[in-house]
Z-matrix of the N, CA and C atoms (Angstrom, degrees):
N
C 1 1.429
C 2 1.585 1 106.21
N 3 1.390 2 112.25 1 135.14
C 4 1.506 3 116.63 2 -178.59
C 5 1.500 4 108.40 3 -85.02
N 6 1.369 5 113.43 4 104.36
C 7 1.489 6 117.76 5 -176.04
C 8 1.533 7 109.16 6 -63.41
N 9 1.329 8 118.65 7 -32.35
C 10 1.490 9 121.72 8 -174.74
C 11 1.609 10 107.95 9 -59.72
N 12 1.323 11 119.02 10 -27.23
C 13 1.453 12 119.61 11 -174.33
C 14 1.537 13 107.04 12 -80.23
N 15 1.341 14 115.97 13 -22.62
C 16 1.502 15 117.87 14 -179.33
C 17 1.556 16 112.05 15 -90.95
N 18 1.292 17 114.86 16 -5.89
C 19 1.478 18 115.71 17 -179.21
C 20 1.557 19 113.14 18 -90.55
N 21 1.221 20 115.27 19 118.96
C 22 1.451 21 118.45 20 -175.65
C 23 1.523 22 109.43 21 -67.09
N 24 1.383 23 111.94 22 141.00
C 25 1.450 24 115.94 23 177.34
C 26 1.536 25 113.16 24 -66.30
N 27 1.276 26 120.11 25 140.75
C 28 1.476 27 120.04 26 -177.07
C 29 1.492 28 110.05 27 -64.38
N 30 1.329 29 117.42 28 137.17
C 31 1.401 30 121.28 29 179.18
C 32 1.548 31 110.43 30 -68.26
N 33 1.286 32 115.00 31 136.67
C 34 1.476 33 119.07 32 173.67
C 35 1.533 34 112.60 33 -71.21
N 36 1.317 35 112.57 34 136.38
C 37 1.495 36 117.14 35 -178.20
C 38 1.571 37 108.62 36 -67.42
N 39 1.292 38 115.87 37 132.07
C 40 1.425 39 120.47 38 178.39
C 41 1.478 40 109.39 39 -70.41
N 42 1.388 41 115.47 40 141.58
C 43 1.473 42 118.70 41 177.49
C 44 1.508 43 109.05 42 -69.18
N 45 1.358 44 117.50 43 144.57
C 46 1.476 45 117.53 44 -174.74
C 47 1.495 46 109.17 45 -69.20
N 48 1.289 47 115.82 46 147.97
C 49 1.479 48 119.93 47 -178.25
C 50 1.508 49 108.04 48 -80.27
N 51 1.376 50 114.39 49 130.00
C 52 1.404 51 118.77 50 -178.80
C 53 1.533 52 111.54 51 -87.48
N 54 1.320 53 113.71 52 147.03
C 55 1.453 54 119.75 53 -179.10
C 56 1.499 55 110.52 54 -141.34
N 57 1.293 56 116.84 55 168.38
C 58 1.371 57 125.06 56 168.65
C 59 1.604 58 113.09 57 57.71
N 60 1.369 59 114.37 58 -130.39
C 61 1.436 60 121.37 59 -173.98
C 62 1.569 61 109.72 60 -66.14
N 63 1.340 62 118.76 61 -31.77
C 64 1.448 63 122.52 62 -175.07
C 65 1.531 64 105.42 63 -69.14
N 66 1.332 65 121.12 64 -46.21
C 67 1.399 66 125.27 65 179.85
C 68 1.566 67 111.02 66 -63.26
N 69 1.346 68 113.13 67 -44.03
C 70 1.505 69 117.84 68 -177.98
C 71 1.512 70 109.42 69 -64.12
N 72 1.357 71 118.79 70 -38.49
C 73 1.473 72 119.77 71 176.64
C 74 1.503 73 110.63 72 -64.10
N 75 1.337 74 119.04 73 -40.86
C 76 1.472 75 120.13 74 179.96
C 77 1.527 76 109.38 75 -61.37
N 78 1.361 77 117.13 76 -41.11
C 79 1.513 78 121.40 77 -178.27
C 80 1.505 79 108.88 78 -65.06
N 81 1.357 80 118.10 79 -46.50
C 82 1.489 81 122.21 80 -178.76
C 83 1.467 82 109.79 81 -60.50
N 84 1.437 83 118.97 82 -43.74
C 85 1.389 84 121.24 83 -179.34
C 86 1.592 85 110.35 84 -63.17
N 87 1.263 86 115.01 85 -41.68
C 88 1.475 87 119.80 86 -179.76
C 89 1.553 88 110.99 87 -64.65
N 90 1.280 89 116.04 88 -34.37
C 91 1.498 90 119.89 89 175.10
C 92 1.550 91 110.47 90 -65.43
N 93 1.317 92 117.22 91 -44.17
C 94 1.456 93 119.66 92 174.89
C 95 1.513 94 115.19 93 -60.14
N 96 1.378 95 112.68 94 -41.14
C 97 1.418 96 118.20 95 178.96
C 98 1.504 97 112.02 96 -64.01
N 99 1.361 98 116.07 97 -42.63
C 100 1.484 99 118.97 98 176.81
C 101 1.505 100 111.09 99 -63.59
N 102 1.287 101 118.23 100 -45.56
C 103 1.504 102 119.44 101 -179.83
C 104 1.487 103 110.79 102 -61.66
N 105 1.319 104 120.45 103 -38.68
C 106 1.428 105 120.85 104 -179.26
C 107 1.462 106 117.11 105 -76.15
N 108 1.316 107 117.11 106 -19.39
C 109 1.547 108 122.21 107 178.11
C 110 1.531 109 113.68 108 -101.98
N 111 1.341 110 118.61 109 -50.80
C 112 1.429 111 120.45 110 -174.95
C 113 1.562 112 110.91 111 -105.55
N 114 1.389 113 119.15 112 -8.35
C 115 1.421 114 120.00 113 176.18
C 116 1.462 115 112.93 114 80.99
N 117 1.335 116 115.56 115 174.53
C 118 1.476 117 123.11 116 -177.71
C 119 1.505 118 110.82 117 -59.25
N 120 1.321 119 117.97 118 -47.25
C 121 1.476 120 121.24 119 -175.03
C 122 1.451 121 111.72 120 -66.24
N 123 1.342 122 118.65 121 -26.90
C 124 1.469 123 120.73 122 -176.07
C 125 1.518 124 112.19 123 -94.45
N 126 1.329 125 117.26 124 -13.66
C 127 1.466 126 117.56 125 -179.61
C 128 1.536 127 111.05 126 -74.15
N 129 1.382 128 112.33 127 138.01
C 130 1.487 129 119.13 128 178.14
C 131 1.522 130 106.32 129 -135.39
N 132 1.280 131 116.60 130 154.08
C 133 1.416 132 120.56 131 175.55
C 134 1.487 133 110.87 132 -62.08
N 135 1.357 134 118.53 133 -36.02
C 136 1.435 135 122.81 134 178.49
C 137 1.582 136 109.73 135 -62.12
N 138 1.327 137 114.41 136 -45.65
C 139 1.419 138 120.36 137 179.60
C 140 1.531 139 113.91 138 -60.35
N 141 1.390 140 112.66 139 -40.02
C 142 1.462 141 116.69 140 178.44
C 143 1.541 142 110.37 141 -67.69
N 144 1.334 143 115.94 142 -34.94
C 145 1.482 144 117.96 143 178.13
C 146 1.559 145 110.81 144 -65.59
N 147 1.264 146 115.50 145 -37.03
C 148 1.457 147 120.29 146 178.96
C 149 1.499 148 108.15 147 -64.97
N 150 1.305 149 116.31 148 -48.59
C 151 1.462 150 122.83 149 -178.13
C 152 1.494 151 112.98 150 -60.38
N 153 1.351 152 117.02 151 -35.77
C 154 1.441 153 122.24 152 179.13
C 155 1.507 154 113.02 153 -86.32
N 156 1.337 155 117.77 154 -1.96
C 157 1.458 156 123.63 155 -177.90
C 158 1.533 157 113.68 156 57.00
N 159 1.303 158 110.63 157 45.45
C 160 1.502 159 116.88 158 179.23
C 161 1.528 160 108.81 159 -137.65
N 162 1.288 161 119.65 160 178.44
C 163 1.397 162 122.43 161 178.65
C 164 1.527 163 113.07 162 -86.68
N 165 1.351 164 118.04 163 154.07
C 166 1.464 165 122.17 164 -179.33
C 167 1.481 166 109.13 165 -59.72
N 168 1.348 167 120.24 166 -36.15
C 169 1.470 168 121.28 167 -178.81
C 170 1.531 169 113.98 168 -60.67
N 171 1.395 170 114.06 169 -31.45
C 172 1.486 171 120.28 170 178.78
C 173 1.471 172 109.11 171 -68.00
N 174 1.338 173 119.88 172 -32.69
C 175 1.492 174 121.30 173 176.87
C 176 1.503 175 110.43 174 -72.68
N 177 1.323 176 116.67 175 -46.27
C 178 1.493 177 119.62 176 -175.75
C 179 1.485 178 112.26 177 -70.03
N 180 1.346 179 118.35 178 -22.11
C 181 1.470 180 120.10 179 174.53
C 182 1.458 181 113.91 180 -63.87
N 183 1.318 182 112.49 181 -31.62
C 184 1.461 183 119.28 182 -172.99
C 185 1.595 184 110.22 183 -99.88
N 186 1.239 185 118.41 184 -32.31
C 187 1.518 186 123.64 185 -178.87
C 188 1.552 187 109.93 186 -134.84
N 189 1.266 188 114.11 187 118.04
C 190 1.439 189 117.18 188 -177.44
C 191 1.512 190 113.04 189 -78.98
N 192 1.289 191 119.48 190 -15.18
C 193 1.453 192 122.70 191 -179.84
C 194 1.496 193 112.98 192 -141.70
N 195 1.292 194 115.27 193 163.59
C 196 1.486 195 124.02 194 178.95
C 197 1.544 196 106.59 195 -65.01
N 198 1.314 197 116.57 196 -39.47
C 199 1.465 198 122.21 197 -175.65
C 200 1.605 199 109.28 198 -64.23
N 201 1.274 200 115.37 199 -44.26
C 202 1.520 201 120.00 200 -179.48
C 203 1.538 202 109.57 201 -65.35
N 204 1.344 203 116.80 202 -42.31
C 205 1.437 204 121.75 203 -177.24
C 206 1.573 205 108.13 204 -66.11
N 207 1.314 206 117.37 205 -45.20
C 208 1.503 207 119.19 206 -176.44
C 209 1.567 208 107.75 207 -67.99
N 210 1.276 209 119.11 208 -41.57
C 211 1.520 210 119.11 209 176.72
C 212 1.487 211 110.26 210 -55.36
N 213 1.272 212 118.95 211 -49.93
C 214 1.453 213 121.40 212 -176.59
C 215 1.574 214 107.99 213 -66.57
N 216 1.296 215 120.46 214 -40.25
C 217 1.454 216 124.10 215 -177.79
C 218 1.589 217 108.34 216 -62.05
N 219 1.347 218 116.68 217 -44.64
C 220 1.439 219 120.39 218 179.41
C 221 1.481 220 113.31 219 -64.20
N 222 1.383 221 115.89 220 -45.79
C 223 1.369 222 122.19 221 174.54
C 224 1.554 223 118.93 222 -54.31
N 225 1.359 224 110.14 223 -40.68
C 226 1.458 225 115.82 224 -179.95
C 227 1.518 226 113.68 225 -81.78
N 228 1.332 227 115.56 226 -22.21
C 229 1.475 228 119.21 227 -171.88
C 230 1.526 229 117.50 228 -100.04
N 231 1.338 230 115.95 229 -20.95
C 232 1.411 231 119.93 230 -175.75
C 233 1.602 232 107.31 231 -69.33
N 234 1.336 233 115.54 232 129.98
C 235 1.451 234 117.74 233 179.08
C 236 1.507 235 114.26 234 -71.07
N 237 1.308 236 121.27 235 152.18
C 238 1.440 237 121.14 236 176.22
C 239 1.498 238 110.49 237 -69.21
N 240 1.342 239 116.89 238 149.36
C 241 1.463 240 123.36 239 175.06
C 242 1.521 241 107.93 240 -87.78
N 243 1.308 242 115.98 241 107.20
C 244 1.485 243 120.10 242 -176.53
C 245 1.509 244 110.36 243 -79.19
N 246 1.302 245 112.67 244 158.01
C 247 1.468 246 121.95 245 -178.89
C 248 1.480 247 110.31 246 -69.94
N 249 1.340 248 119.46 247 135.34
C 250 1.459 249 127.35 248 -179.93
C 251 1.532 250 104.92 249 -83.39
N 252 1.331 251 117.60 250 125.08
C 253 1.503 252 120.55 251 176.53
C 254 1.507 253 109.69 252 -70.07
N 255 1.215 254 115.05 253 160.75
C 256 1.548 255 122.23 254 176.63
C 257 1.514 256 105.19 255 -75.03
N 258 1.321 257 114.15 256 112.25
C 259 1.434 258 120.52 257 -179.78
C 260 1.541 259 113.77 258 -98.41
N 261 1.375 260 116.16 259 2.86
C 262 1.449 261 121.32 260 173.35
C 263 1.470 262 115.82 261 103.13
N 264 1.292 263 120.06 262 -17.85
C 265 1.457 264 126.06 263 177.17
C 266 1.480 265 113.90 264 -147.03
N 267 1.304 266 117.42 265 152.90
C 268 1.442 267 119.03 266 -178.42
C 269 1.526 268 111.85 267 -68.25
N 270 1.297 269 116.15 268 -30.27
C 271 1.461 270 120.16 269 179.96
C 272 1.506 271 111.36 270 -67.30
N 273 1.307 272 115.26 271 -44.97
C 274 1.494 273 119.95 272 -179.45
C 275 1.523 274 109.56 273 -67.32
N 276 1.384 275 115.71 274 -40.53
C 277 1.453 276 117.52 275 179.39
C 278 1.488 277 109.61 276 -64.14
N 279 1.310 278 122.46 277 -41.98
C 280 1.481 279 125.28 278 -178.72
C 281 1.542 280 107.68 279 -66.71
N 282 1.289 281 120.52 280 -40.43
C 283 1.481 282 118.98 281 177.34
C 284 1.465 283 112.18 282 -65.28
N 285 1.338 284 121.41 283 -38.96
C 286 1.453 285 124.00 284 175.93
C 287 1.544 286 109.11 285 -60.67
N 288 1.355 287 115.24 286 -47.08
C 289 1.522 288 117.03 287 179.92
C 290 1.507 289 112.44 288 -62.72
N 291 1.321 290 117.35 289 -42.76
C 292 1.487 291 118.97 290 -178.90
C 293 1.502 292 113.04 291 -68.17
N 294 1.350 293 115.97 292 -36.25
C 295 1.486 294 118.57 293 175.19
C 296 1.539 295 109.41 294 -62.34
N 297 1.295 296 117.95 295 -41.11
C 298 1.409 297 122.51 296 -175.45
C 299 1.584 298 106.02 297 -70.38
N 300 1.263 299 118.05 298 -37.75
C 301 1.492 300 121.32 299 177.50
C 302 1.507 301 109.53 300 -67.06
N 303 1.307 302 119.35 301 -41.78
C 304 1.455 303 124.50 302 178.64
C 305 1.527 304 109.80 303 -62.73
N 306 1.258 305 117.41 304 -47.62
C 307 1.485 306 121.25 305 -179.98
C 308 1.521 307 110.51 306 -60.80
N 309 1.330 308 119.36 307 -38.50
C 310 1.447 309 123.86 308 177.82
C 311 1.514 310 110.44 309 -67.03
N 312 1.382 311 118.01 310 -39.67
C 313 1.450 312 122.77 311 -175.88
C 314 1.540 313 109.43 312 -63.62
N 315 1.347 314 114.79 313 -37.98
C 316 1.465 315 119.18 314 -175.89
C 317 1.471 316 114.03 315 -101.97
N 318 1.287 317 119.27 316 14.79
C 319 1.509 318 122.02 317 167.79
C 320 1.537 319 105.73 318 -77.18
N 321 1.317 320 112.36 319 176.40
C 322 1.490 321 113.34 320 179.53
C 323 1.539 322 112.56 321 -68.44
N 324 1.312 323 122.83 322 -41.87
C 325 1.437 324 118.53 323 173.07
C 326 1.546 325 112.78 324 -62.23
N 327 1.367 326 119.47 325 -35.08
C 328 1.422 327 120.10 326 177.99
C 329 1.440 328 112.80 327 -70.39
N 330 1.330 329 121.65 328 -34.90
C 331 1.390 330 124.65 329 177.55
C 332 1.563 331 109.57 330 -68.14
N 333 1.359 332 118.21 331 -37.33
C 334 1.411 333 123.18 332 172.55
C 335 1.514 334 112.20 333 -61.19
N 336 1.319 335 115.65 334 -44.21
C 337 1.469 336 118.19 335 179.10
C 338 1.579 337 112.01 336 -66.04
N 339 1.296 338 116.35 337 -40.34
C 340 1.496 339 119.74 338 176.62
C 341 1.520 340 110.08 339 -62.12
N 342 1.317 341 117.15 340 -35.57
C 343 1.462 342 118.73 341 -179.55
C 344 1.562 343 107.88 342 -63.43
N 345 1.330 344 115.92 343 -43.57
C 346 1.467 345 117.55 344 -179.77
C 347 1.523 346 111.46 345 -62.66
N 348 1.403 347 115.13 346 -46.29
C 349 1.508 348 118.07 347 -175.85
C 350 1.531 349 107.72 348 -63.44
N 351 1.359 350 118.23 349 -44.36
C 352 1.438 351 122.96 350 -175.11
C 353 1.510 352 117.03 351 -68.67
N 354 1.322 353 113.83 352 -37.02
C 355 1.493 354 121.09 353 -169.04
C 356 1.492 355 115.27 354 -101.22
N 357 1.329 356 117.92 355 -29.18
C 358 1.465 357 122.05 356 -177.87
C 359 1.594 358 111.17 357 -70.83
N 360 1.303 359 114.54 358 148.34
C 361 1.417 360 114.08 359 168.40
C 362 1.521 361 110.48 360 -78.88
N 363 1.420 362 118.50 361 166.89
C 364 1.407 363 120.63 362 -174.56
C 365 1.520 364 117.02 363 -54.00
N 366 1.365 365 116.61 364 -36.51
C 367 1.460 366 118.92 365 178.88
C 368 1.502 367 112.37 366 -68.11
N 369 1.317 368 116.96 367 -32.37
C 370 1.514 369 120.66 368 178.54
C 371 1.521 370 108.85 369 -76.06
N 372 1.374 371 118.63 370 -38.85
C 373 1.442 372 117.15 371 177.29
C 374 1.522 373 114.10 372 -63.13
N 375 1.267 374 114.88 373 -31.11
C 376 1.454 375 119.25 374 177.96
C 377 1.561 376 109.49 375 -61.75
N 378 1.321 377 120.96 376 -26.21
C 379 1.463 378 122.83 377 177.39
C 380 1.483 379 111.66 378 -68.57
N 381 1.392 380 114.74 379 -24.25
C 382 1.444 381 119.54 380 179.05
C 383 1.528 382 116.36 381 -101.32
N 384 1.354 383 113.73 382 7.93
C 385 1.460 384 121.53 383 -172.74
C 386 1.565 385 110.55 384 -51.83
N 387 1.316 386 115.56 385 -50.79
C 388 1.463 387 121.06 386 -176.05
C 389 1.540 388 110.39 387 -60.45
N 390 1.302 389 115.44 388 -44.08
C 391 1.505 390 119.09 389 -178.07
C 392 1.485 391 109.77 390 -65.24
N 393 1.328 392 120.27 391 -43.70
C 394 1.389 393 125.05 392 -176.48
C 395 1.538 394 110.21 393 -64.64
N 396 1.305 395 116.90 394 -48.48
C 397 1.433 396 120.13 395 -174.21
C 398 1.520 397 113.71 396 -81.77
N 399 1.300 398 119.17 397 -37.15
C 400 1.479 399 123.51 398 -178.69
C 401 1.495 400 109.48 399 -76.94
N 402 1.404 401 117.63 400 -33.53
C 403 1.446 402 120.69 401 -173.88
C 404 1.506 403 112.12 402 -93.85
N 405 1.262 404 117.90 403 -21.42
C 406 1.503 405 118.08 404 -171.16
C 407 1.532 406 111.23 405 -129.59
N 408 1.357 407 117.17 406 -61.16
C 409 1.404 408 119.31 407 -168.62
C 410 1.557 409 113.09 408 -70.33
N 411 1.351 410 117.57 409 -49.37
C 412 1.419 411 118.58 410 178.16
C 413 1.514 412 116.86 411 -63.13
N 414 1.356 413 119.99 412 -40.82
C 415 1.472 414 119.11 413 174.01
C 416 1.533 415 112.38 414 -62.20
N 417 1.309 416 119.53 415 -35.61
C 418 1.467 417 121.45 416 -178.93
C 419 1.572 418 107.04 417 -72.36
N 420 1.298 419 117.58 418 -39.86
C 421 1.473 420 116.94 419 -176.93
C 422 1.553 421 109.14 420 -71.06
N 423 1.361 422 116.04 421 -31.59
C 424 1.464 423 118.83 422 174.78
C 425 1.557 424 112.53 423 -61.53
N 426 1.388 425 113.17 424 -43.43
C 427 1.488 426 116.92 425 178.48
C 428 1.486 427 110.49 426 -68.80
N 429 1.310 428 117.67 427 -35.87
C 430 1.480 429 119.82 428 176.08
C 431 1.524 430 112.21 429 -65.84
N 432 1.284 431 119.54 430 -37.61
C 433 1.435 432 122.93 431 176.64
C 434 1.584 433 107.92 432 -62.20
N 435 1.336 434 118.72 433 -45.66
C 436 1.379 435 119.46 434 -179.30
C 437 1.520 436 112.64 435 -61.66
N 438 1.341 437 114.19 436 -40.61
C 439 1.529 438 118.11 437 178.14
C 440 1.532 439 110.09 438 -60.44
N 441 1.312 440 116.98 439 -44.42
C 442 1.466 441 120.85 440 -176.58
C 443 1.475 442 111.43 441 -69.99
N 444 1.317 443 118.20 442 -38.73
C 445 1.503 444 120.22 443 178.35
C 446 1.524 445 108.39 444 -65.33
N 447 1.318 446 118.90 445 -39.42
C 448 1.475 447 120.35 446 173.86
C 449 1.542 448 111.37 447 -58.55
N 450 1.335 449 116.72 448 -42.65
C 451 1.401 450 118.50 449 176.28
C 452 1.464 451 116.42 450 -66.34
N 453 1.286 452 118.70 451 -31.97
C 454 1.477 453 122.11 452 174.65
C 455 1.530 454 109.58 453 -65.04
N 456 1.338 455 115.76 454 -40.37
C 457 1.486 456 119.08 455 -178.51
C 458 1.553 457 109.10 456 -68.45
N 459 1.355 458 119.23 457 -29.45
C 460 1.408 459 121.50 458 176.35
C 461 1.470 460 111.78 459 -81.99
N 462 1.369 461 120.82 460 -4.75
C 463 1.416 462 127.01 461 -173.74
C 464 1.545 463 112.31 462 61.75
N 465 1.319 464 115.40 463 29.92
C 466 1.436 465 123.23 464 169.24
C 467 1.524 466 115.03 465 -85.25
N 468 1.331 467 110.91 466 -26.65
C 469 1.490 468 122.44 467 -173.92
C 470 1.457 469 111.46 468 -120.41
N 471 1.359 470 116.53 469 142.02
C 472 1.419 471 118.35 470 -179.02
C 473 1.546 472 111.82 471 -72.62
N 474 1.358 473 119.01 472 139.91
C 475 1.420 474 121.39 473 -171.27
C 476 1.509 475 116.45 474 -55.30
N 477 1.356 476 117.68 475 -30.67
C 478 1.458 477 117.43 476 -177.62
C 479 1.511 478 113.75 477 -85.58
N 480 1.365 479 117.98 478 10.44
C 481 1.436 480 121.34 479 178.13
C 482 1.556 481 109.62 480 -78.47
N 483 1.327 482 117.00 481 -8.31
C 484 1.467 483 121.05 482 177.93
C 485 1.511 484 109.72 483 -80.45
N 486 1.328 485 117.26 484 73.07
C 487 1.440 486 122.29 485 179.70
C 488 1.548 487 110.72 486 -149.12
N 489 1.318 488 112.11 487 163.13
C 490 1.502 489 118.42 488 -173.00
C 491 1.534 490 114.71 489 -65.01
N 492 1.385 491 118.45 490 -30.54
C 493 1.435 492 117.91 491 177.62
C 494 1.564 493 112.00 492 -64.23
N 495 1.324 494 116.51 493 -42.52
C 496 1.432 495 121.10 494 177.16
C 497 1.517 496 110.08 495 -64.88
N 498 1.308 497 118.73 496 -42.38
C 499 1.487 498 120.60 497 -178.37
C 500 1.518 499 110.26 498 -65.92
N 501 1.296 500 118.95 499 -25.66
C 502 1.474 501 121.02 500 -178.73
C 503 1.543 502 112.42 501 -80.24
N 504 1.336 503 116.65 502 -15.78
C 505 1.432 504 119.95 503 -168.98
C 506 1.514 505 113.49 504 -63.55
N 507 1.320 506 116.79 505 -48.78
C 508 1.505 507 121.17 506 -175.71
C 509 1.561 508 110.67 507 -68.59
N 510 1.336 509 119.89 508 -54.31
C 511 1.469 510 117.16 509 -179.50
C 512 1.554 511 112.76 510 -63.39
N 513 1.397 512 116.64 511 -33.26
C 514 1.411 513 114.87 512 176.97
C 515 1.527 514 115.80 513 -69.26
N 516 1.307 515 114.72 514 -39.50
C 517 1.484 516 119.59 515 174.15
C 518 1.462 517 112.57 516 -60.37
N 519 1.383 518 118.38 517 -48.46
C 520 1.444 519 121.72 518 -177.68
C 521 1.504 520 111.94 519 -64.51
N 522 1.337 521 118.42 520 -40.56
C 523 1.443 522 120.71 521 178.75
C 524 1.498 523 112.14 522 -67.61
N 525 1.388 524 116.25 523 -42.51
C 526 1.477 525 118.84 524 -177.50
C 527 1.464 526 109.97 525 -64.85
N 528 1.354 527 118.55 526 -51.74
C 529 1.440 528 120.72 527 -175.15
C 530 1.565 529 112.09 528 -66.25
N 531 1.302 530 116.03 529 -30.66
C 532 1.481 531 121.40 530 176.81
C 533 1.564 532 107.79 531 -64.99
N 534 1.358 533 115.52 532 -44.93
C 535 1.484 534 118.20 533 -172.60
C 536 1.511 535 112.00 534 -80.92
N 537 1.356 536 113.95 535 -45.72
C 538 1.522 537 118.50 536 -169.95
C 539 1.551 538 111.65 537 -89.14
N 540 1.370 539 117.27 538 -26.71
C 541 1.496 540 121.03 539 -173.22
C 542 1.508 541 108.22 540 -115.67
N 543 1.330 542 120.32 541 1.02
C 544 1.503 543 122.98 542 -175.73
C 545 1.506 544 112.71 543 49.40
N 546 1.389 545 112.58 544 37.15
C 547 1.506 546 116.46 545 176.05
C 548 1.469 547 110.09 546 -73.49
N 549 1.384 548 114.31 547 142.09
C 550 1.434 549 119.39 548 178.89
C 551 1.538 550 108.92 549 -108.75
N 552 1.328 551 115.53 550 5.94
C 553 1.526 552 121.81 551 174.61
C 554 1.487 553 113.57 552 53.25
N 555 1.290 554 116.12 553 72.69
C 556 1.467 555 122.29 554 171.44
C 557 1.541 556 107.88 555 -65.60
N 558 1.257 557 114.02 556 167.25
C 559 1.510 558 119.04 557 179.62
C 560 1.601 559 105.85 558 -61.24
N 561 1.291 560 120.22 559 -39.17
C 562 1.446 561 121.16 560 179.96
C 563 1.519 562 111.42 561 -65.48
N 564 1.379 563 116.92 562 -39.19
C 565 1.465 564 117.10 563 176.81
C 566 1.547 565 112.54 564 -61.48
N 567 1.386 566 111.38 565 -41.85
C 568 1.446 567 114.07 566 -178.13
C 569 1.605 568 110.62 567 -65.08
N 570 1.231 569 113.74 568 -37.66
C 571 1.523 570 119.67 569 -179.42
C 572 1.573 571 109.00 570 -63.24
N 573 1.390 572 114.40 571 -44.85
C 574 1.448 573 116.40 572 177.23
C 575 1.477 574 113.57 573 -64.59
N 576 1.277 575 119.04 574 -34.51
C 577 1.483 576 122.19 575 -178.82
C 578 1.538 577 105.56 576 -67.22
N 579 1.288 578 117.72 577 -47.07
C 580 1.506 579 120.66 578 -179.31
C 581 1.544 580 108.55 579 -60.00
N 582 1.314 581 114.53 580 -49.93
C 583 1.496 582 119.52 581 -169.24
C 584 1.533 583 109.43 582 -70.85
N 585 1.291 584 117.22 583 -40.17
C 586 1.511 585 121.87 584 -174.72
C 587 1.458 586 117.04 585 -92.13
N 588 1.336 587 118.73 586 -21.44
C 589 1.459 588 124.10 587 178.81
C 590 1.525 589 115.69 588 -111.81
N 591 1.344 590 113.15 589 -58.75
C 592 1.435 591 116.47 590 -171.66
C 593 1.582 592 113.99 591 -78.34
N 594 1.291 593 121.13 592 -39.40
C 595 1.429 594 120.84 593 -178.13
C 596 1.520 595 109.23 594 -66.84
N 597 1.347 596 121.13 595 -48.61
C 598 1.468 597 118.89 596 174.86
C 599 1.538 598 115.16 597 -58.30
N 600 1.333 599 112.93 598 -33.44
C 601 1.496 600 117.88 599 -178.40
C 602 1.578 601 108.31 600 -70.51
N 603 1.281 602 116.39 601 -38.20
C 604 1.472 603 120.80 602 -174.60
C 605 1.566 604 115.49 603 -88.67
N 606 1.264 605 113.94 604 -20.08
C 607 1.536 606 116.98 605 -171.53
C 608 1.485 607 109.91 606 -61.45
N 609 1.348 608 114.08 607 136.97
C 610 1.539 609 119.28 608 177.17
C 611 1.452 610 108.82 609 -62.49
N 612 1.369 611 114.89 610 150.31
C 613 1.453 612 122.76 611 -172.19
C 614 1.600 613 107.38 612 -66.77
N 615 1.277 614 115.32 613 -29.33
C 616 1.549 615 118.03 614 -175.90
C 617 1.475 616 112.55 615 -82.57
N 618 1.394 617 121.23 616 -7.44
C 619 1.388 618 119.30 617 -176.66
C 620 1.506 619 113.41 618 -88.43
């Protein structure tokens, strides 16, 4: 008699049931993954539940709408904009800042954010206004301001460049060309933007 046939296969251990913050983090991660792969229009609460390996009811208990879920997912997932070290010249500082912004734009949270900006109608985008500006635009402008002020102190940058129009130039250009021209901002593209747009804009009148 073959004893192996009479021996029951060992039961597989059930995975522990996730609750609280652990489950919420899994749902938020699944929402970011959905946004970055299928976009805003393809994202569904059911798809997020499948991605998080939970039930649809668990998602709806925490977020009553797709908009609320996505707003929280973006807020939790967007990486902080770290301070740019002083690299010795305004050109190198700007390149470092733009590379960091580019890498953030094309990370998973960045791709999710771009899906929201590109696919949502204006009324829907307004729902995410605080997340976009407080999590992305304002921190980048703050770092750009610090770079330009350092350049002014070095006398590389004209003193009146410390203004909102100049601070808007880099994020506006990067967002516009990403959305309208599908630019992925290679290192060469970033260097050309700095050399052809920002350096002439910032250069002191006497240089």
